[in-house]
Phi, psi and omega in degrees: 000130185294137178271139182217162164250152176243124178268109182112138179213034180270201182300326181302326184287330193303313182290336182265348189300321181299319178296317177300313184296325182283340186244347182222162170260106184279120183268347179157183183239152166251136183207122180294343183283348181253142179258334179228160182301141179207180176247135177291129185289331182275314186261349178056046177231154181294148179236133182234150169290140182304335180299343181269004186300330183289339180258357176276161175305146188279053177277159175302148178242119178269125174277111187238084178190161178294332178267061181290337176298313180297319178297316180301313180299320180295317179295321178296318179296331179276002174085016179286132183292151182306317186288353177267343186269123178231174190225130181290346180300333180275353182271129180282155358279142175292144190251287186290167177302318179299314181300314183297324180281319190273338190227008186275354182239035176090003176294158184210171175238150171213152177273131183216091181066236181266012180239147166261129188248129175261128184246120181227113181053043176083350179269132181257132178240117177285134185237137173254344184202166176296327180298326178293321177295317179298324178296318178297318181292323177302313180295322180296315180293319181298324179290327187261351183226118178290343183298327182298310180290328179297313179297322179297335181267354183294150177285157173279352184250130180292157175297321181216139176267003174239037166067021180085001181290345176284347181237345183181212182267129176295146186300323181297328180294332177300314182284323178301313182290328176296318179294313181294325177295322179299323183247031182297335178296338179283341186274088186204169180066226176272116185243126175253136177228148183278129171076322177202179182239031183298319182280331174301313181290320185290319187252344180267316179057225183282002175281345184270121176274325182213128178254126181240128176256128179243152178210142184299334178251001182075017181284149176108156181293125178062019179276147175254155183272117179224127179241107184286347177278314182270340184091357179299127178082358179278115179254120185299140176056046187247343181232146177278331180212134173246123175259111186234085184258132174049052184237323188297338180294345180261007180246121184287314183270088184291328181296316177294321182298314183292327177293322178287326174298315180293322181298322186287342182285142170287157172305130184086354181280166182230149170247130177250109190241135169233146179220157180276149169255269178276121182195159168275167174290147168271109189302315182298307183293325178295321178291326182282312191240341187088126178254118191253331194224149156239157192234166170233167176301323182294319181291323179288322176301314181293323179296314179298324182293348177290338187241345182205166179291159182300329180282359181256000178216158177220132180251133180232137179248141180235152168111175181202182185296325181289319178298317180295316180296319179299316181294318179299326181270357180078026175276130184269169182303320183294343181277344187233167178283120183296339176300327178295332181284343183278351175273129183243122183246117185296342179284346183236082181286089182282311178220136180241137181232148179222136171251120178247130177243129178274124183296148177246187183298324179297324176296318181297320180293327180283000000 
């Protein structure tokens, strides 16, 4: 097994260390942060200042950091031969976006005199800076992805400022309805819904004994005034199911809101909540109530944990970059392939949903 030194021992190294360990015999680290020889506490290997590289055994040195240009230049200034200098960017798993694009298909770097050379399918590109590499990658991506030119041609003005609902179903409603359908068995007994009772009727049907419509101002036919931020109109243990879709972004004090939501539930009752992640403002609602928040799965998880144990709630995330882009542009569900909406990418939290269940006496006994 080939013996090597690794230049760098920060966060960048952690994901790659297993690959290095399985394929090489690591003799130690070079690190500018140390002035005298020491032992690494995590890897239990010697650590040297790079200035000592000339007196160390002439093993290859891997530059393992996002600033591999700076490391390469330092090694060259210290007189390290080209054939000893190697680069961790080619070692899997690739980490940053640049690495994944530039080195995931066998591309490599090599030191060649006063140039750092990027090799792609046998073609060599001499580099003087990271910006030159980025320029090569920009051209590479543009050639291989029509999305780059497509985005460049997009208008600055959305197709619809009301999320495509003027022509069809808004993309967020696709996920909201998917979530409510999943938990439709919860929509029963006394059901409260915010602003109207369209989902109560659609998913509850004859399981609903009483439908209650709530509104922060009491607006609407047969609506009652309920303010989840102040607690006005919140009657403890009064509903079996609360349907609260796309509402929490208009409430500034979320901690009070989630406590009042939990308070209004009967023992054994459930709250079905959806909130936006990536979205534009709703102009009308922002002017009326103020729109304060967009959410992530992590923020909703933490919010739910304020009122109940982890086994009493479940958070689900929906969407991907295409769903988010469609919604931002006011493209409706009917305009796109619904199969595209079924792919869920955790990096793009488009819509987050939570089911909260209030424990009853039977839970306590168990």
